[in-house]
C-alpha positions as CSV (number, residue, x, y, z in Angstrom):
1,M,-9.4,-28.2,27.9
2,T,-12.2,-27.3,25.4
3,N,-11.2,-27.4,21.8
4,F,-12.6,-24.3,20.0
5,S,-11.1,-25.2,16.6
6,R,-13.5,-25.3,13.6
7,T,-13.3,-27.1,10.3
8,S,-12.1,-24.9,7.5
9,A,-14.3,-24.4,4.5
10,P,-13.0,-26.0,1.3
11,G,-10.3,-23.8,-0.2
12,S,-10.0,-21.6,2.9
13,T,-6.7,-21.1,4.7
14,P,-5.8,-20.3,8.3
15,K,-5.1,-16.7,7.2
16,D,-8.5,-16.5,5.6
17,K,-10.1,-17.7,8.8
18,R,-8.3,-15.2,10.9
19,N,-9.2,-12.4,8.5
20,F,-12.8,-13.3,8.7
21,S,-12.6,-13.7,12.5
22,V,-11.2,-10.2,12.9
23,V,-14.0,-8.8,10.8
24,K,-16.6,-10.6,13.0
25,I,-14.9,-9.5,16.2
26,A,-14.7,-5.9,15.1
27,L,-18.4,-5.9,14.1
28,I,-19.3,-7.4,17.5
29,S,-17.4,-4.8,19.3
30,R,-19.2,-2.0,17.4
31,I,-22.6,-3.6,18.1
32,A,-21.7,-3.8,21.8
33,I,-20.7,-0.1,21.9
34,L,-24.0,0.8,20.3
35,F,-26.0,-1.3,22.7
36,I,-24.2,0.1,25.8
37,Q,-24.6,3.6,24.5
38,V,-28.3,3.2,23.9
39,V,-29.1,1.7,27.3
40,S,-26.9,4.1,29.3
41,N,-28.2,7.1,27.5
42,F,-31.8,6.0,28.1
43,L,-31.4,5.1,31.8
44,I,-29.0,7.8,33.0
45,P,-29.7,11.5,32.9
46,D,-27.2,13.6,31.0
47,H,-24.7,15.6,33.0
48,D,-24.8,19.3,32.5
49,A,-21.2,19.7,31.4
50,D,-21.6,23.3,30.2
51,V,-19.6,22.7,27.0
52,F,-20.0,23.5,23.4
53,N,-23.5,22.5,22.4
54,P,-25.3,24.8,20.0
55,P,-29.1,24.6,19.8
56,N,-31.0,23.0,16.9
57,D,-32.6,25.1,14.3
58,P,-35.8,26.4,16.1
59,T,-37.7,26.5,12.8
60,S,-37.2,22.8,12.1
61,V,-39.8,20.3,13.1
62,S,-38.7,17.0,14.7
63,S,-40.2,14.0,12.8
64,T,-40.6,10.4,14.1
65,S,-37.4,9.5,12.2
66,D,-35.5,12.2,14.0
67,K,-36.7,10.9,17.4
68,V,-35.6,7.3,16.4
69,V,-32.2,8.6,15.4
70,E,-31.9,10.5,18.6
71,L,-32.9,7.5,20.7
72,I,-30.4,5.1,19.0
73,F,-27.5,7.4,18.3
74,G,-28.0,10.5,20.6
75,G,-25.5,9.3,23.1
76,F,-22.7,9.5,20.5
77,K,-23.2,13.3,20.0
78,R,-21.2,14.3,23.1
79,W,-18.1,16.4,23.8
80,D,-16.0,17.0,20.6
81,A,-18.5,15.1,18.5
82,V,-20.7,18.2,18.8
83,Y,-17.9,20.2,17.1
84,F,-17.5,17.8,14.3
85,Q,-21.2,17.6,13.6
86,H,-21.5,21.4,13.8
87,V,-18.7,21.8,11.2
88,A,-20.3,19.2,8.9
89,D,-23.7,21.1,9.2
90,Y,-22.7,24.8,9.3
91,G,-19.0,24.9,8.4
92,Y,-16.5,26.9,10.4
93,S,-18.9,29.4,12.0
94,Y,-16.8,30.0,15.1
95,E,-13.0,30.4,15.4
96,N,-12.7,27.7,18.0
97,T,-14.1,25.1,15.5
98,L,-10.9,25.5,13.4
99,A,-9.2,23.1,15.8
100,F,-11.4,20.3,14.3
101,F,-9.8,19.4,11.0
102,P,-12.0,19.2,7.9
103,L,-11.6,15.8,6.4
104,F,-14.0,13.9,8.7
105,P,-16.7,16.6,8.6
106,L,-16.3,16.8,4.8
107,L,-16.7,13.0,4.3
108,T,-19.6,13.0,6.7
109,R,-21.3,15.7,4.7
110,L,-20.4,14.0,1.4
111,I,-22.0,10.7,2.4
112,G,-25.1,12.5,3.8
113,N,-25.5,14.3,0.4
114,T,-25.0,11.2,-1.8
115,I,-25.6,7.7,-0.4
116,L,-28.0,8.9,2.3
117,L,-29.6,11.6,0.2
118,P,-33.0,9.9,0.2
119,L,-33.1,10.0,4.0
120,Q,-33.3,13.8,3.8
121,W,-37.0,13.5,2.9
122,L,-37.6,11.5,6.1
123,M,-35.6,13.3,8.7
124,S,-33.7,16.5,9.4
125,Y,-30.2,17.2,8.0
126,P,-28.5,16.8,11.4
127,S,-30.0,13.4,11.8
128,V,-28.7,12.4,8.4
129,L,-25.3,13.6,9.3
130,M,-25.4,11.6,12.5
131,L,-26.2,8.4,10.6
132,S,-23.5,9.3,8.0
133,A,-20.8,9.7,10.7
134,F,-21.8,6.5,12.5
135,L,-21.8,4.4,9.3
136,L,-18.5,6.0,8.1
137,N,-16.7,5.4,11.4
138,N,-17.9,1.8,11.9
139,F,-17.0,0.8,8.3
140,L,-13.6,2.4,8.7
141,F,-13.1,0.7,12.0
142,I,-13.6,-2.8,10.5
143,K,-11.3,-1.9,7.7
144,S,-8.7,-0.6,10.2
145,A,-8.9,-4.0,12.1
146,Q,-8.2,-5.8,8.8
147,I,-5.3,-3.6,7.9
148,F,-3.9,-3.8,11.4
149,L,-3.8,-7.6,11.1
150,K,-1.9,-7.3,7.8
151,L,0.5,-4.8,9.2
152,G,1.1,-7.0,12.3
153,R,1.9,-9.9,10.0
154,K,4.4,-7.8,8.0
155,V,6.1,-6.1,10.9
156,L,6.1,-8.8,13.7
157,N,6.5,-11.7,11.3
158,E,4.4,-13.7,13.7
159,E,0.9,-14.7,12.8
160,Q,-0.3,-15.4,16.3
161,L,0.8,-12.1,17.8
162,A,-0.6,-10.2,14.8
163,Y,-4.0,-11.8,15.2
164,K,-4.2,-11.4,19.0
165,A,-3.2,-7.7,18.7
166,A,-5.9,-7.1,16.2
167,V,-8.5,-8.7,18.6
168,I,-7.2,-6.5,21.4
169,F,-7.5,-3.4,19.1
170,C,-11.2,-4.2,18.6
171,F,-11.8,-3.7,22.4
172,N,-9.4,-0.9,23.1
173,P,-10.0,1.5,26.0
174,A,-11.0,4.4,23.8
175,S,-13.5,2.3,21.8
176,V,-16.4,4.7,22.1
177,F,-14.5,7.3,20.2
178,F,-14.2,5.0,17.2
179,S,-18.0,4.8,16.9
180,A,-18.9,8.4,17.9
181,P,-18.6,11.3,15.4
182,Y,-14.9,11.7,16.1
183,S,-12.0,11.7,13.6
184,E,-10.1,9.0,15.5
185,T,-11.3,6.2,13.3
186,L,-10.6,8.0,10.0
187,Y,-7.1,9.0,11.3
188,C,-6.4,5.4,12.5
189,F,-7.4,4.0,9.1
190,L,-5.2,6.5,7.2
191,L,-2.3,5.9,9.6
192,L,-2.4,2.1,9.3
193,T,-2.8,2.3,5.5
194,C,0.2,4.6,5.4
195,L,2.4,2.3,7.5
196,H,1.3,-0.7,5.4
197,T,2.1,0.9,2.1
198,I,5.6,2.3,3.0
199,T,7.3,-1.0,2.1
200,T,4.6,-2.8,0.2
201,E,4.1,-0.1,-2.4
202,S,6.0,3.2,-2.3
203,P,6.9,6.0,0.1
204,I,5.1,8.3,-2.3
205,V,1.8,6.4,-1.8
206,S,2.4,6.6,1.9
207,A,3.0,10.3,1.8
208,F,-0.4,10.7,0.1
209,F,-2.0,9.1,3.1
210,V,0.1,11.2,5.5
211,G,-1.3,14.3,3.8
212,L,-4.9,12.9,4.3
213,A,-4.1,12.0,7.9
214,A,-2.9,15.6,8.5
215,L,-6.3,16.8,7.2
216,A,-8.0,14.5,9.7
217,R,-5.9,15.3,12.8
218,S,-3.0,17.6,13.5
219,N,-0.8,14.8,14.8
220,G,-1.0,13.3,11.3
221,L,2.1,15.3,10.5
222,V,4.1,13.2,13.0
223,V,3.5,10.1,10.8
224,F,5.9,11.7,8.3
225,G,8.7,10.5,10.6
226,F,8.0,7.0,9.4
227,I,8.6,8.0,5.8
228,L,11.7,10.0,6.7
229,H,13.2,7.1,8.6
230,Y,12.5,4.7,5.8
231,L,14.1,7.0,3.1
232,L,17.2,7.6,5.3
233,K,17.5,3.9,6.0
234,E,17.3,3.1,2.3
235,Y,19.8,5.9,1.5
236,L,22.4,4.6,4.0
237,K,21.9,1.1,2.7
238,E,22.6,2.1,-0.9
239,M,25.6,4.1,0.1
240,Q,26.9,1.2,2.1
241,M,26.4,-1.2,-0.8
242,N,28.2,1.3,-3.1
243,S,31.2,1.5,-0.7
244,K,31.5,-2.3,-0.8
245,A,31.4,-2.5,-4.6
246,R,34.8,-2.8,-6.3
247,L,34.7,0.6,-8.1
248,N,37.3,3.2,-8.7
249,S,37.0,6.4,-6.6
250,T,35.6,8.5,-9.5
251,D,32.8,6.0,-10.3
252,S,32.0,5.6,-6.6
253,R,31.7,9.4,-6.1
254,I,29.4,9.7,-9.2
255,I,27.2,6.9,-7.9
256,N,27.1,8.5,-4.5
257,F,26.1,11.8,-6.0
258,V,23.3,10.3,-8.1
259,I,22.0,8.4,-5.0
260,T,22.0,11.6,-3.0
261,V,20.3,13.7,-5.7
262,F,17.6,11.0,-6.3
263,T,16.9,10.6,-2.5
264,T,16.8,14.4,-2.0
265,A,14.3,14.7,-4.9
266,K,12.2,12.0,-3.5
267,L,12.3,13.5,0.0
268,I,11.2,16.9,-1.3
269,F,8.3,15.3,-3.2
270,V,7.0,13.2,-0.3
271,S,7.4,16.3,2.0
272,L,5.1,18.3,-0.4
273,L,2.6,15.5,-0.5
274,S,2.6,15.2,3.3
275,F,2.6,18.8,4.4
276,L,0.7,20.6,1.6
277,P,-2.8,19.5,2.7
278,F,-2.2,20.8,6.2
279,L,-0.8,24.1,4.9
280,L,-3.7,24.5,2.5
281,Y,-6.1,24.1,5.4
282,Q,-4.3,26.8,7.4
283,Y,-4.4,29.1,4.4
284,Y,-8.2,28.4,4.1
285,S,-8.6,29.2,7.8
286,Y,-6.7,32.5,7.2
287,I,-8.9,33.5,4.3
288,L,-12.0,32.5,6.2
289,F,-11.3,34.4,9.4
290,C,-8.7,37.0,8.5
291,E,-9.9,38.3,5.1
292,N,-13.6,37.7,5.2
293,E,-16.0,40.6,5.0
294,P,-17.8,41.7,8.2
295,S,-21.1,41.1,6.4
296,S,-20.7,37.3,6.7
297,K,-24.1,35.8,7.5
298,L,-24.7,33.0,9.9
299,P,-28.1,31.5,10.9
300,N,-29.6,33.6,13.7
301,H,-29.6,30.8,16.3
302,I,-26.0,30.0,15.6
303,A,-24.9,33.7,15.9
304,L,-26.9,34.2,19.1
305,Y,-25.4,31.1,20.7
306,G,-21.9,32.3,19.7
307,R,-22.4,35.7,21.2
308,S,-23.8,34.3,24.4
309,R,-20.6,32.1,24.8
310,G,-18.2,34.9,23.8
311,Y,-17.0,33.1,20.7
312,H,-15.2,34.8,17.8
313,L,-17.6,34.5,14.9
314,L,-17.1,34.3,11.2
315,G,-17.1,37.9,10.0
316,D,-15.7,39.4,13.2
317,A,-12.6,41.5,13.2
318,P,-9.4,39.4,12.7
319,S,-7.9,37.7,15.7
320,P,-4.2,38.3,16.8
321,W,-3.0,35.2,15.0
322,C,-3.9,36.7,11.7
323,Y,-1.0,39.2,12.1
324,D,1.6,36.6,12.9
325,V,4.5,36.1,10.5
326,I,3.3,32.6,9.9
327,P,-0.5,32.8,10.7
328,L,-1.4,29.4,12.1
329,S,-4.8,29.2,13.5
330,Y,-4.4,25.8,15.1
331,S,-1.8,26.7,17.7
332,Y,-3.6,29.9,18.6
333,V,-7.0,28.3,19.0
334,Q,-5.5,25.5,21.1
335,K,-3.8,27.9,23.5
336,H,-6.5,30.6,23.6
337,H,-9.6,28.4,23.9
338,W,-8.2,25.3,25.7
339,N,-5.1,26.5,27.5
340,V,-2.9,24.0,25.7
341,G,0.8,24.5,26.4
342,F,3.9,23.3,28.2
343,L,2.8,22.1,31.7
344,A,-0.3,24.2,31.4
345,Y,-2.5,21.3,32.6
346,Y,-0.4,20.6,35.7
347,E,-3.0,21.7,38.4
348,I,-4.2,19.9,41.5
349,N,-7.7,19.6,40.2
350,Q,-6.5,17.7,37.2
351,I,-5.1,14.8,39.2
352,P,-8.1,12.6,38.4
353,N,-7.5,13.1,34.7
354,F,-3.8,12.1,35.1
355,L,-5.0,9.0,36.9
356,L,-7.4,8.3,34.1
357,A,-4.5,8.3,31.6
358,A,-2.1,6.5,33.8
359,P,-2.7,2.9,32.6
360,I,-2.1,3.7,28.9
361,I,1.0,5.7,29.8
362,V,2.4,2.8,31.9
363,I,1.7,0.3,29.1
364,G,3.3,2.6,26.5
365,I,6.5,3.2,28.6
366,C,6.8,-0.5,29.5
367,S,6.6,-1.4,25.8
368,C,9.4,1.0,25.0
369,I,11.5,-0.3,27.8
370,C,10.8,-3.9,26.7
371,Y,11.8,-3.1,23.2
372,F,15.1,-1.5,24.3
373,S,16.0,-4.5,26.5
374,L,15.5,-6.8,23.5
375,N,17.0,-4.6,20.8
376,N,19.6,-2.3,22.4
377,K,22.0,-2.4,19.4
378,T,19.2,-1.4,17.1
379,C,18.3,1.5,19.4
380,Y,21.9,2.7,19.5
381,T,21.9,2.9,15.7
382,L,18.4,4.4,15.6
383,G,17.2,1.4,13.6
384,L,19.1,2.7,10.5
385,Y,21.6,-0.1,10.2
386,D,21.2,-3.9,10.0
387,T,22.5,-5.1,13.3
388,R,22.2,-8.7,12.2
389,A,25.1,-8.3,9.8
390,E,27.7,-9.2,12.5
391,S,25.9,-12.4,13.4
392,R,25.8,-13.4,9.7
393,K,29.6,-13.1,9.6
394,K,29.9,-15.6,12.5
395,S,27.2,-18.0,11.4
396,D,25.8,-19.3,8.2
397,E,22.3,-19.0,9.6
398,I,20.4,-15.8,8.9
399,E,18.8,-14.4,12.0
400,Q,15.2,-13.5,11.4
401,D,13.3,-10.8,13.3
402,F,10.0,-11.8,14.8
403,G,7.8,-10.7,17.6
404,F,9.2,-7.9,19.8
405,K,12.8,-8.8,19.0
406,N,12.6,-6.9,15.8
407,Q,14.5,-4.1,14.1
408,E,11.5,-2.9,12.2
409,L,9.8,-1.9,15.4
410,F,12.3,0.8,16.3
411,I,10.5,3.7,14.5
412,Y,7.2,2.5,15.9
413,C,8.5,2.6,19.4
414,A,10.2,6.0,18.8
415,H,6.8,7.3,17.5
416,L,5.0,6.0,20.6
417,L,7.6,7.5,23.0
418,F,7.3,10.9,21.3
419,L,3.5,10.9,21.6
420,I,3.7,9.9,25.3
421,L,6.2,12.7,26.1
422,F,4.3,15.3,24.1
423,G,1.0,14.2,25.6
424,V,2.3,14.2,29.2
425,F,3.8,17.7,29.0
426,F,1.7,19.6,26.5
427,I,-1.9,18.5,25.9
428,H,-4.9,17.7,28.1
429,I,-3.7,14.5,29.7
430,Q,-7.0,12.6,29.6
431,V,-6.9,12.9,25.7
432,L,-3.8,10.7,25.7
433,T,-5.8,7.4,26.0
434,R,-7.6,7.9,22.7
435,L,-4.5,9.6,21.1
436,L,-2.4,6.5,21.7
437,C,-5.1,4.0,21.0
438,S,-5.7,5.5,17.6
439,S,-2.1,6.3,16.8
440,S,0.2,3.5,18.0
441,P,0.1,-0.1,17.0
442,V,2.9,-0.8,19.5
443,I,0.4,-0.6,22.4
444,Y,-1.5,-3.6,21.1
445,W,1.5,-5.5,19.8
446,F,3.2,-5.2,23.3
447,I,0.1,-6.4,25.1
448,A,-0.2,-9.4,22.7
449,Y,3.5,-10.1,23.3
450,L,3.1,-9.9,27.0
451,I,0.2,-12.3,27.3
452,T,1.4,-14.9,24.7
453,D,3.9,-17.7,25.2
454,K,5.9,-18.8,22.2
455,I,6.3,-22.4,23.5
456,K,2.7,-23.1,24.7
457,P,0.4,-20.5,23.0
458,A,-2.7,-21.5,25.0
459,Q,-1.0,-20.9,28.3
460,T,1.0,-18.2,30.0
461,I,4.3,-18.5,31.8
462,N,6.7,-16.1,33.4
463,R,6.9,-13.6,30.5
464,Y,5.6,-10.5,32.3
465,N,8.9,-9.0,33.4
466,V,9.2,-6.3,30.7
467,F,12.7,-5.5,31.6
468,A,13.9,-9.1,30.9
469,A,14.9,-10.1,27.4
470,Y,13.1,-13.1,25.8
471,K,15.6,-16.0,25.7
472,S,13.9,-18.5,23.6
473,D,15.8,-19.5,20.5
474,V,12.8,-21.5,19.1
475,K,10.4,-19.8,16.8
476,K,7.1,-21.6,16.9
477,E,5.4,-22.0,13.6
478,P,2.1,-20.2,13.2
479,N,-0.7,-22.1,15.0
480,E,-3.6,-22.8,12.6
481,N,-6.1,-22.4,15.5
482,S,-4.4,-19.3,17.0
483,E,-7.8,-17.5,16.7
484,D,-8.9,-19.7,19.6
485,D,-5.9,-18.9,21.8
486,I,-7.2,-15.7,23.3
487,I,-10.7,-17.3,23.8
488,I,-9.0,-20.1,25.7
489,Q,-7.2,-17.6,27.9
490,L,-10.4,-15.7,28.6
491,T,-12.4,-18.9,29.4
492,N,-9.6,-19.9,31.8
493,F,-9.4,-16.4,33.3
494,R,-8.7,-17.5,36.8
495,Q,-5.6,-19.5,35.8
496,Q,-4.0,-16.6,34.0
497,N,-1.3,-14.4,35.4
498,I,-2.2,-11.2,37.3
499,Y,-0.9,-9.1,34.4
500,F,-3.4,-10.7,32.0
501,K,-6.2,-10.1,34.5
502,L,-5.2,-6.5,34.9
503,I,-5.1,-5.8,31.2
504,T,-8.4,-7.5,30.6
505,V,-10.1,-5.6,33.4
506,Y,-8.6,-2.3,32.1
507,F,-9.7,-2.8,28.5
508,I,-13.2,-4.2,29.3
509,G,-13.6,-1.6,32.1
510,Y,-12.8,1.3,29.9
511,F,-14.8,-0.2,27.0
512,V,-18.0,-0.4,29.1
513,L,-17.6,2.4,31.7
514,G,-16.1,4.8,29.2
515,T,-19.0,4.3,26.9
516,V,-21.5,4.9,29.7
517,A,-19.6,8.0,30.9
518,F,-19.2,9.5,27.4
519,S,-22.8,9.0,26.3
520,N,-24.0,11.0,29.4
521,F,-21.6,13.9,29.1
522,L,-19.6,12.6,32.0
523,P,-15.8,13.3,31.9
524,F,-13.8,10.6,30.1
525,T,-10.9,10.7,27.7
């Protein structure tokens, strides 16, 4: 078998090599996406999808630089990317644009008006915004891959799985959305940063990132569950320690009261940090569309396009949601403009979209089943208690979590299961692929676990029954050349198990075909 190991540079460590390797692989994946997008957009005519696509300013003149930007990046401005670019350029001119949260357009505009300001003399402002969005997303994607590797090390406690999962992340089925002007990359970066800082720094720091994530995507609020679970777990742990201490009843009650007050105060504070940005955006939406003067001016071509499509324009009479007890624009816009609701997408003509999302749903459900089969005691206690305490009483050896047999993974799997159930029953089902790929580390950890053998890392054995618990009692030490393991598996593709082949075909297939479809306005995720 070919040896892909390389000599380490003086002073470098295996972890340094893997960190650098992940950066290289993430960069290669972004270059590949760009190349596929350019070629497919040039060779294949765009499909007339009849979706939101406002015209350019008719008074602007297209320069040579604009034509170059359109040639190289034009295939990324498709589907929801048009909304994000429109908000960055014109603000919230139509009511339906309120569904696209402000943090990503704001950062896109900020970069375009600062770092890329000199380019505004060479090309039109929309072209500058396109460059800004592309650079922002690709930079954040590489940073996300790095943080994902660190998070995997911390949670899985297994270097090889953490590295392999990070590599898999770089070629995920929704890869095109991490380069196009979508908020998935920004949200993923904030999510991973939040999860990494919960235990390494403070829940307060994590709550700050939850608030930012909620300004990037609405499902950012769901991430608050990680902080809530962590605080509750710490609270029960402190109460348990206090009950074991040899204190009189009065002292014990006083300490319990102090612990409760302190935890409650912390919970209130992190809740404010997490939810306030979302609430402020909803208030801004209310002021903008419910209390704005009818004289609000929009560029003529934007107003004419909105009228032709029957949109509710800025300055029009207030919509019904403005008169709700709690006026939330997001839920109204989603239901009124996209028919989002319980089982609202269950129609015969949507079967292809259900099939499109089926692979990621199957992988997600199997990962949750696998986790339960390995950690049923942890699941019964909702991951709030240390189920290893009983084994410590019977043995002097301390059982250490690693891989998928891991108490820390409970909240991650619970989060994944919630997203799957919510996605299957409430949202447009094809969106679930990019939702899960940008929101759940478990997807990648499970696949890495599934295709990796703890005894012989360069090979695969019968580890593909997700319902069977892993029986090995031997924990392999991290392999210094584990960055080569997945390369060896790919170069010996024919010798791999059918599950490895199916996963590889699924990931690479969606990576390539998804990019081709997206860049030509063909239906994808």
